[in-house]
C-alpha positions as CSV (number, residue, x, y, z in Angstrom):
1,M,145.5,67.9,100.9
2,P,143.6,66.2,98.0
3,D,143.8,68.2,94.3
4,N,140.6,67.1,93.9
5,P,138.2,68.0,96.8
6,T,135.2,65.9,97.4
7,V,133.4,68.2,99.5
8,R,132.0,70.9,97.2
9,P,129.4,73.1,98.4
10,R,129.7,75.3,94.9
11,R,127.8,72.4,93.2
12,L,124.4,73.9,94.7
13,R,125.3,77.1,93.2
14,A,126.0,76.3,89.9
15,T,122.8,77.4,88.0
16,P,119.9,80.0,88.9
17,A,117.6,76.8,89.3
18,L,119.9,74.9,91.6
19,R,120.4,78.2,93.4
20,R,116.3,78.7,93.8
21,Q,115.6,75.3,94.9
22,V,118.3,75.4,97.9
23,A,117.3,78.8,99.0
24,E,117.0,79.0,103.0
25,T,115.2,82.3,102.8
26,R,112.3,83.5,100.8
27,L,110.5,86.5,100.3
28,H,106.6,86.5,100.0
29,S,104.5,89.6,98.8
30,A,101.8,88.7,102.0
31,D,105.1,89.3,104.3
32,L,105.3,92.8,103.5
33,V,103.5,95.9,104.9
34,L,104.0,99.7,103.4
35,P,104.1,102.4,105.5
36,M,101.9,105.4,104.0
37,F,101.5,109.1,105.1
38,V,98.6,111.1,104.2
39,R,98.6,115.1,104.6
40,E,95.9,117.3,105.7
41,G,94.7,119.7,103.2
42,R,96.8,119.1,100.3
43,S,95.1,118.5,97.0
44,E,98.0,116.8,95.2
45,P,100.8,114.8,97.0
46,T,103.9,116.3,98.1
47,P,107.3,114.7,97.3
48,I,109.1,113.7,100.6
49,S,113.0,115.1,99.3
50,S,115.0,112.7,101.6
51,M,113.0,109.5,100.6
52,P,113.0,109.7,97.1
53,G,110.1,108.0,95.3
54,V,107.8,108.0,98.7
55,V,105.3,111.0,99.3
56,Q,102.7,112.5,101.6
57,H,99.6,111.7,100.1
58,S,96.7,113.9,99.4
59,T,93.2,112.3,100.0
60,D,92.6,111.3,96.4
61,S,96.2,110.2,95.8
62,F,95.8,108.0,98.7
63,R,92.9,106.3,97.8
64,R,94.5,105.3,94.3
65,A,97.8,104.0,96.3
66,V,95.8,101.9,98.4
67,S,94.0,100.4,95.2
68,E,97.4,99.7,94.0
69,A,98.5,98.3,97.1
70,C,95.6,95.8,97.2
71,E,96.6,94.8,93.4
72,S,100.0,94.2,94.5
73,G,99.1,91.2,96.7
74,I,101.1,93.0,99.9
75,G,100.1,91.9,103.1
76,G,99.1,95.2,104.5
77,I,99.5,99.1,104.7
78,M,100.5,101.2,107.9
79,L,99.2,104.7,108.0
80,F,100.6,107.9,109.6
81,G,98.8,111.3,109.6
82,V,100.0,114.8,108.8
83,P,97.7,117.3,110.2
84,E,97.4,121.0,109.6
85,T,97.4,122.1,113.2
86,R,98.8,120.6,116.7
87,D,98.8,121.4,120.2
88,A,100.4,120.2,123.2
89,V,98.1,116.9,123.5
90,G,97.7,116.0,120.3
91,S,94.0,116.5,119.9
92,G,93.9,115.7,116.4
93,A,95.0,112.2,117.1
94,T,91.8,111.5,118.8
95,D,89.6,113.2,116.4
96,P,87.0,111.1,114.8
97,N,87.5,113.8,111.1
98,G,91.1,114.3,112.5
99,I,93.4,113.0,109.1
100,L,94.5,109.7,110.4
101,N,91.0,108.8,111.3
102,A,89.5,110.3,108.2
103,A,92.3,108.3,106.0
104,T,91.7,104.7,108.1
105,R,88.1,105.0,106.8
106,I,89.3,105.7,103.3
107,A,91.6,102.8,103.3
108,V,89.1,100.3,105.1
109,E,86.7,101.4,102.2
110,E,89.2,100.9,99.5
111,A,90.9,97.5,100.4
112,G,88.0,95.4,101.9
113,D,89.7,92.0,102.4
114,A,92.6,92.5,99.9
115,L,94.9,93.5,103.0
116,T,95.4,94.4,106.4
117,V,94.5,98.1,107.3
118,Q,97.1,99.2,110.0
119,T,97.1,102.4,112.1
120,D,100.3,104.5,113.8
121,L,99.3,105.0,117.7
122,C,101.6,107.6,118.6
123,L,101.2,111.1,119.3
124,D,104.4,112.5,118.1
125,E,102.8,113.5,114.7
126,F,100.0,115.5,116.7
127,T,101.9,117.1,119.3
128,D,103.5,121.0,118.8
129,H,106.5,119.7,120.6
130,G,106.8,116.4,118.6
131,H,107.3,113.8,121.6
132,C,105.4,110.7,121.5
133,G,103.7,111.4,124.8
134,V,102.3,114.9,126.9
135,L,104.6,116.7,128.9
136,D,104.4,117.5,132.4
137,R,105.3,120.6,134.0
138,H,108.8,120.4,133.9
139,G,109.1,119.4,130.2
140,R,109.2,115.5,130.5
141,V,107.6,112.9,129.0
142,D,104.7,111.9,131.6
143,N,104.3,108.3,131.0
144,D,101.0,107.7,133.0
145,A,99.1,110.8,131.4
146,T,100.1,109.5,128.1
147,L,98.6,106.1,128.6
148,K,95.2,107.9,129.2
149,R,95.6,109.8,125.3
150,Y,97.1,106.3,124.2
151,R,94.0,104.5,125.4
152,D,91.4,107.0,123.7
153,M,93.6,106.9,120.6
154,A,93.1,103.1,120.3
155,V,89.5,103.6,120.6
156,A,89.4,106.2,118.1
157,Q,91.3,104.0,115.8
158,A,89.4,101.3,116.2
159,D,86.1,102.7,115.7
160,A,87.5,104.4,112.3
161,G,88.3,100.4,111.0
162,S,91.7,99.9,111.7
163,Q,92.6,96.0,112.3
164,I,96.2,96.5,113.8
165,L,97.3,99.5,116.0
166,G,100.9,100.0,115.7
167,L,102.0,101.1,119.5
168,S,105.2,103.1,118.5
169,G,105.4,105.4,121.6
170,M,107.4,102.9,123.7
171,M,105.8,104.2,126.8
172,D,105.6,101.5,130.0
173,G,102.2,99.6,130.0
174,Q,101.1,100.8,126.4
175,V,100.0,97.3,125.7
176,A,98.1,96.6,128.4
177,A,96.4,99.9,128.4
178,T,95.3,100.1,124.9
179,R,93.9,96.5,125.3
180,D,92.1,97.2,128.1
181,A,90.5,100.4,126.5
182,L,90.0,97.9,123.2
183,D,88.4,95.1,125.3
184,Q,86.1,97.8,127.4
185,T,84.8,99.3,124.3
186,G,83.7,96.4,122.1
187,H,86.6,96.2,120.0
188,P,88.3,92.7,121.2
189,E,89.0,91.7,117.4
190,V,91.7,94.7,116.9
191,A,95.1,93.3,117.5
192,L,98.0,95.1,118.9
193,L,101.4,95.3,116.9
194,A,104.1,96.4,119.8
195,Y,107.2,97.9,119.0
196,S,108.9,96.2,121.5
197,A,112.2,96.9,120.8
198,K,112.4,100.6,119.2
199,Y,115.7,102.2,119.6
200,A,116.9,105.8,119.4
201,S,118.1,105.8,115.8
202,A,119.8,108.3,114.1
203,L,118.1,106.4,110.9
204,Y,114.6,108.3,111.5
205,G,116.0,111.1,110.0
206,P,113.6,111.2,107.0
207,F,110.8,110.2,108.7
208,R,111.1,113.8,110.4
209,E,110.6,115.2,107.2
210,A,107.6,112.7,106.1
211,V,105.4,113.6,109.3
212,D,106.7,117.2,109.3
213,S,108.0,116.6,113.0
214,Q,108.1,119.2,115.6
215,L,110.5,117.7,117.8
216,T,113.2,119.3,119.6
217,G,115.4,117.6,121.6
218,D,115.6,113.8,121.4
219,R,113.9,110.8,122.6
220,R,116.2,109.0,124.7
221,T,114.1,108.9,127.6
222,Y,111.6,106.0,126.1
223,Q,113.2,105.0,123.1
224,M,116.0,102.3,123.9
225,D,120.0,102.6,124.0
226,P,121.7,101.2,120.6
227,G,124.0,99.4,122.6
228,N,121.5,97.5,124.6
229,R,120.6,93.9,123.4
230,R,119.3,91.8,126.1
231,E,117.1,95.0,126.9
232,G,115.2,94.5,123.6
233,M,114.4,90.4,124.9
234,R,113.0,92.3,128.4
235,E,110.9,94.7,126.2
236,A,109.5,92.2,123.9
237,S,109.0,89.6,126.8
238,L,106.9,92.6,128.7
239,D,104.7,93.2,125.7
240,I,103.6,89.5,125.4
241,A,103.0,89.3,128.8
242,E,100.8,92.4,128.5
243,G,98.7,90.9,125.6
244,A,100.2,92.0,122.4
245,D,99.6,90.0,119.2
246,I,102.8,90.9,117.4
247,V,106.3,92.5,118.7
248,M,108.4,94.3,116.9
249,V,112.1,95.1,116.1
250,K,113.0,98.8,114.5
251,P,114.9,99.5,112.9
252,A,116.0,96.6,111.2
253,L,119.2,96.4,109.7
254,S,121.4,97.7,112.7
255,Y,119.7,95.1,115.0
256,L,119.4,92.0,113.2
257,D,121.1,90.4,116.4
258,V,118.2,91.7,118.4
259,L,115.9,90.4,115.7
260,A,117.0,87.2,115.7
261,D,116.8,87.1,119.7
262,I,113.8,87.7,120.0
263,A,112.3,85.7,116.9
264,A,114.1,82.6,118.6
265,V,111.7,82.6,121.2
266,S,108.8,84.6,120.5
267,P,105.6,82.7,120.8
268,L,104.1,85.6,118.6
269,P,104.7,86.6,115.4
270,V,108.0,89.1,114.7
271,W,108.0,91.7,112.8
272,A,110.8,94.4,111.8
273,Y,110.8,97.8,110.4
274,Q,112.9,99.0,107.8
275,V,113.0,102.9,108.6
276,S,113.5,105.7,106.2
277,G,117.0,106.3,107.0
278,E,117.7,102.4,105.5
279,Y,115.2,103.5,102.5
280,A,117.5,107.0,102.1
281,M,120.9,105.3,102.2
282,I,120.2,102.8,99.5
283,E,118.3,105.2,97.3
284,A,121.1,107.9,97.6
285,A,123.9,105.6,97.0
286,A,122.1,103.7,93.9
287,A,121.4,107.8,92.6
288,R,125.2,107.8,92.6
289,G,125.7,104.8,91.0
290,W,127.7,103.4,93.9
291,I,125.5,100.3,94.5
292,D,122.9,98.1,92.2
293,R,119.9,99.8,93.2
294,N,117.6,96.6,93.0
295,R,120.0,93.9,94.3
296,A,120.7,95.9,97.5
297,I,116.6,96.4,98.2
298,L,116.6,92.6,97.4
299,E,119.5,91.5,100.0
300,S,118.3,94.0,102.4
301,V,114.9,92.8,103.0
302,T,116.2,89.2,102.4
303,S,118.5,89.9,105.3
304,I,115.8,91.0,107.6
305,T,113.7,87.9,106.7
306,R,116.6,85.6,107.1
307,A,117.0,87.1,110.8
308,G,113.7,86.0,111.6
309,A,111.1,88.4,110.5
310,D,108.2,86.9,109.9
311,T,106.8,90.1,108.3
312,V,108.7,93.3,107.3
313,L,107.7,97.0,107.3
314,T,109.3,98.6,103.9
315,Y,108.9,101.4,101.7
316,W,109.6,99.5,98.6
317,A,106.9,96.8,99.5
318,V,104.4,97.3,96.1
319,E,107.8,97.4,94.1
320,L,109.4,94.2,95.8
321,A,105.9,92.5,95.3
322,A,106.6,93.0,91.3
323,W,109.8,91.7,91.9
324,I,108.5,88.6,93.6
325,R,106.0,87.8,91.0
326,E,108.7,88.0,88.4
327,G,111.1,85.5,90.5
328,K,113.7,87.9,91.1
329,T,115.9,86.9,94.0
330,A,118.9,88.7,95.6
């Protein structure tokens, strides 16, 4: 073996300028989406204890936060509503004056063309049992009865001005049902983001606090088994065939293999959701001085992008956009 190797990959790592020039993955502000929570009946924003730095907005603080998101240059915002009252069928989800639809109108007014206004299309925030669909007489989630509610939700959200509907409920046939409802009611321009590979993950814990979830039991009869990889591709393929405009993997970091599989073959944009538990773990470790917070955030989102995500939903979207403008990298 020669003392002086002729192949030296380190040459391209020697300086910051060289590393920037040969970087294979780059983050862009327009590829980030900020999830936001709006709570009915609040006059001030309410901190979410398990997600430091994230709040349930009042309508006033929400308006200011939308303006800030527009100025940051991110691609979009994804809205979640937290109602004061709930019932078995999630009536608030289709109420034109319900918190999510009211917040959507505020966001559309504030954002203009600066970013896309997206809404979560799921019943879990609005039901008194916390499931993503309506229940049958045995207490099981009724897939087809839920689709009827999703159709009505889709029309209500489109009427409020949402540009992308996030179909997160994992009901069979939800893409076809909502696409048909939108087309029949004069909303063919509204895009559908299918949460195609959404896993029954432990990493949603802080989100339950964020939406004041009423869930008892679990969602394993409709969200996917964490051990299943091929099934993620099957779900994405079905959603593409049904008319989805975008497909998504959720959570992101624990499912980079699934994300890469789908990104390798999808003719549609592929997104990923960096969920509440991923956010909370980094924030908690950083608060204890165990990791470098900024580097960990950049590395995590870079890895999701490297695996094939065209867009990342992340609670750090606005902060990341500022770092990108400053030229920071992982």
